[in-house]
N, C-alpha and C positions, 0 to 999 in steps of 0.2 A: 783791314779786318774791322775797325772800328765800324766804318761804313755798314758791312754787313750787319753787324752786332745792331747795330739799330734800325735797321729796315726791317730783322726777324722781330726784334720788339714791338715796332710800328704795329707790326701785322698781329702779332699778339696780342697788344691793347683793344686793336679793334675789334678782335674776336670775342676776346672776355667782355669788353663793353655794349659791345649790339646791341644784346638782349633788354637792358635799361629803358631803352628808348620805346621800347613795346611795353604799355600800361597791362597790365592783371593785378590782379586780386587773389589772394586766399582765405576762405573764412573758416576758421570753427565754429561749430553751433552745436546745440543738443538740448537734449528732452528730457526733464525726470520726473516721472509719474510712480506717485507709491502710494500707500492706501491698506485698510481696512475692507476684509469684504467676509458675506456671509453667505452659504450657500444652507438653502435649506434640505437639502436631498442630495449629497455629492456619494454617488455610488451607496446609497441607501444606510447613510449618517448626514446627521448638519456637521457644518464646519466652520468653523472659525478661522480665519487666516492673514496673513500680507501678503500682500499680491502686487507684484509691478508691472506700472504700463498698459492700462485698461482706459481711462481717457485718452491717452495715446501711449503709442509704445516708446517707453526708456531708448534712448539713443543718445547716439554724439555722432557726427560727421567732420567731413571735410569736402568742403566746393569753390571751385573757382573757375576762372576764367583768364584770359589771356588775349590780348586786341591783336590782329594781325593783318589789321587794316582793310580799308575795302569796304566795313561794314563784316568784314568776315572774325570770329573769336574762336579758339580754340575752347571747351569745354571740359569739366570735371566734376564726378563727385563720387566720395564713396561713404558710407553709411554703413553705421557699427548697429544693431540693436543691443542691449543686455539685460538681464533680472537686476536691478537694485538690493534684492534682500540679500543673494551670494555670489554676485559679480560675473555669474558665466552670461557665457556669449548667446544671444540669445537666435531663432532662425536655425536650431538645431546644431548651434554650435559655429556656423560659420561668421569669419571674421567680420565680415564685411555683406552678413543676408538681409539688409534692407534695401541697400543697391550700391550700386559700383558700376559704372559708366566712364566712359570717355567719349568725345565728339566735336561738330563743326557747328557753330551757329552763324546765321546768316541773315538777311531783312528779310528773307521769305521762307523761314523756317529754319530748325534745330534736329540734324541727326545724329544720333549716337549710337553705342555701340554696348554690351555688356547685359550685366543681370537689372533687372526694370520693372515699373508696372505696365501692366497691359493697356487696353484705350478703356475698356467698359470701369476700369479703378481710376484712371484719367476724367474722364468727362461722364461717368455716373458718380461715382463713388464720393462727389464734395455736394450735392445734393442731395446725402442719405442723413439718417440719424445717427447712426455709428459713427462718420465723420465729423460730425459737429459736437452734438453734444452727451450723443449715450453711450460713447465709447465700444471697445469689442463685446461685452456681453450687451447690450442697445442691438448689436445688428441682426440681421437674419438667421434663423436655425442653423447652428454647423456653418455660418458665411458660405451655404451652399452657389450661390450665384458671385462671390469673390466681392460682393462690393466694397468690403470694408477689409480688401487687399492684405488676405492672410497668406496668400499664393503670392509668387515671384516668379517670374521669367526669369531662366536664362538663357546664355548662348542667343541673344537678339538686338538687331536692327531695328530703330524706331528712329519715326519722321513724326515733327510737331509743327504744324503749322504757327505761322504769325498770325496778329489780330488783323481781322480787318470787318470793320465794323464789329464787333461783339460777338465774330464769328470766329472758331477755332476746330482745327481738325487733326487727325492723326493715324499711323497705323504701325504696327507692331508685326517683325516675323522674326519668327526663333526658328534657328535649326536645329533637327533632329541628330545631328552628329553620326548617323549608324552609315556605314558602307554600306552601299550596294543596294539603299532603302529611304532615300532623300525624304519621304513622306511618312516614318517612323517618328514618332517623338515630336513632329512637328508644331508648334504654336503660331498664328494668328489672331491677330485681332483689327479693328475699326472705329473709330468713331469722330462724333464731333460735339463742340457747346458751342450753347450761344449765350451771351449777356446782354440785355436793355434795360439798365436803369433798375427795378428792382423785380425784374422777371431773371433767373439763372435757369436753363435748359439743358440736357445733358444726353446723348443717346450712346451707347456701343454693343459689338459686337465680338464674342471672343469666341474661337476654336481652337481644341486641342486634341491632338490624334495621342493616344496610349495617355491617356492622361494620370494612370494611377501614379506611374513612371517619372514621367515630363515633368508634372505640375505639380499633384498633392508630392511628389515626394521631391520638389525643387531645393529643398532645402535639410538636403540628408549631403555631407562632406563625404561619403561613398557610394561605389558606382551599385543604383540599385536596379534589380531584377523584378520579372514579373509575380516570384515564390512571395511576395510580400505586398502585405496589406499598408498605404503609407494614407489611408483615410482615418481617422480618430470617431470622428462622427456619427452615431448611431442612423441620422438623418439619410446619409449617403455613402455611409462604409459597406454596403453591400452590395453597390453598383461598381467595384475597383476593376471586374474585369471589363468595363464599358472600353471597345477601340477609340469613340470619340465625345468628347465634351462639348458642348454647347451652351453659349449665354448668350443672350439677347435681352440686353435694358437697356430703360428709358425712366426720367425723373425731371423733374423740376422745382423749386421754389418760388414763392411769388412773397413778397413782402412789401407790408402795407403798414404804415406806421409803424409802432412796435410792434407788430404780428408778424411772424413769416409763415406762410401755410407749407407743405411741403407734401409731394408724392412720389413715390418711385412703383415701377413692374417691372416685376422678370420672369423669365423661360427661362430651363435650364436642362437638357436632354442630355440624358444619359444612355448613348446607341450604341449599336454590335455588341450588345453585352456575351458574354463567355468566352471570352479572348483569353484567356487562359494563359496561352506561348507567349504573348508580348503585353501585355496590359497587368492583366493581375487577378488573384486567388476571385472564386465562384463559389464558395460554399454552399448556395443556395443553389443552385445551380437553374439561375435565369437566362433567358434570352432573349435575344428583340430587344428594346428601345423601352426607356420611360421618361418621365415627365416633373418636372413640377414650376407651378404658377406661385409668383409671389406678390402681393400685394402691401403697401406701406403708404403710410398716411400720417403726418405729425402737423403738431401745432408748437413753432417757438415764442415766449415773449418775451420782448428785453425789458422787463420791470423798471429797472434804475440805469445807468450810465455803464454800472459796474454788475449788476443781478440778473441771472438770464435763467428763466421757466422753460421746461418743455414737455411735450406729452406726445406718445408717440403709440399707435395700435398697428401690428403686423400679422399677416395672415397668409397661410404656406397649404398649399396643397398638395400634394404627390400622384401620380399615376398608379395602380393598382398594374404590377407585372405577372401576379402568380394566382389572382380569380377574386383577394380578398381585399377589405376594403382599404383604400389605401391611404397612409399619415395624413393627418393634420394638426397644424400646430398654430392655436394663437396664443399669441405675444403682447403684451403690454410693457409700455418703458414711460417713466417721469424721471425727472432730474432736473434739478437744481444747480449751479455752476455761480460762483460768486469770486472778482476779481481782486484784489488785494493791493495788485501792481499791476503793470501792462505786462509782466513778466510770471507771474505767481499767481492764480487762483486754487481755491477749495473745491469744492464740489460735491455730491450726494446723485446715486443714482440706483433707483429701483426698479428690477425688470421682475415680470410672471409670465409663466406660460404653460399651457396646458396642451397635452399631446390626444389624438384619437387614431384610431384603425390600427392600423401595423405601419411598420417602419422596412427600411430596407434592408434587415437583417431576417424577417421573416416574422420575426417576432411582436406582440403588441407595442404600440409606439411609447416610448419613455418621451420625455422633458429633456431637452437639449441643449438646454442657453449657452451660446456662442463662448467657447474660449472655458469654460470650467467644465470639472465632471460631470456627465450625464447622471440624470435620477433613476433611481428603481422604478420610478411609477410617474405616469402620467403629468404631475404637477412636479413647480421647482419654480423657487424665489429664489436669486441674488440680491443682496443689496452691497454698495461698494460706497465708503467714505474717501474719499482721496486728496491728496494736495499734488500739486501739479507744478514744475516750475519750467522756464525753458532759457536759454543763454544762447 
């Protein structure tokens, strides 16, 4: 009897101690961004307000890995967005609305599954002003090309390659989840990046079916239908009935001494307008397709080890779907970022936008700086003074 008990105890001991030999790690990290913001025309009135998460979305998260041997690792990330002022959850109230995935990493690349970023975000986003020093308000009008990662992709499988001499590439596929209709609500994307000394390049393509529901509504915790418009920006909210949303983007940065020169281009297309059955409302009764061209040029100067200065000009032009002058948006951004330490910085960002023509709603275009209440006129200015801390 004693021998049997000892045998069982030995087996149990091996079972509970075996995982100790595998090297694993879990890291808690986060970012808190808070500041004062002035909007010259927020729905018809000037607005002074405290706003969270402009230079970088306020967040906390857990990321981890476990060495499985032979170069194979299990990896995961759970990342939450929140509002510092109220404590409420971001991304429509989702607990892990920024990212939530699990996967396997190999010497040849990483395969992950869950709520993730598309390839345009992964490969073109890092060269944009919005990702570097301009924040959400320095992004393109309405973030129409998703360069600033306003939208995430649910139910996604993603592959990201290893680094091959500075070249990386990857792709994503999101299952629509509709029985009997595999193409409905599906999302897929491809991208590549290249780094060589002072040169950074990125290119990406994104294709979304029924975007009003599958993509622009991806931060809702409820089941969405085509009866609701999930696009808030007047830049393209009138195109909620599109069957397909496509983005082709490319960009690059080149650093010369203390100076960094940057440029991006995006072509954004809404096709199959008028699909009220499975996409979204069509109050303007559009048909056919429409598109936007966007060009961003920027300059960043590292004045001192702690102080960064930046300037940007962005131009967006749409196409006409009803014979009237297409919308145009001219936007200028300036900024300064001073690092008090490696983890804490103070910054100021100023954005001015001028709109022309007729926007997606069929009315005279109004200025619509990203992530703020749109203007009631063709002009809008936003100034932000903020404090950011990472941990």
